[in-house]
C-alpha positions, 0 to 999 in steps of 0.5 A: 158319459165320462169326464176327464179333468186336465190341468189348465195351467199347462194348456198351450195352443198346441196341446189344446189343438191336440185334444180337439184333434183327438176328439175328432179322431174316428168321428163319423157322425156327431159333433165336437163342442168347445167351451171357452171362458175368458178367452180360454178353452175350458171344456171339449165335448164329443157327441157321437151318433150311431144310426141303426138299420133293420136288416133288409126285408124286416119291418120294425 
């Protein structure tokens, strides 16, 4: 897992929405979790799931 620190002072609604959109970009299966403290977004987490399937005719 990778964490990136961003400057909270420069965060306006547009930049926060841009970060959320970036977290959603390309996500097919998973979740985006937004953590809010004292009315401010302080963390955005992206959790992506990958489902693996065995080739047809093979038992796992």
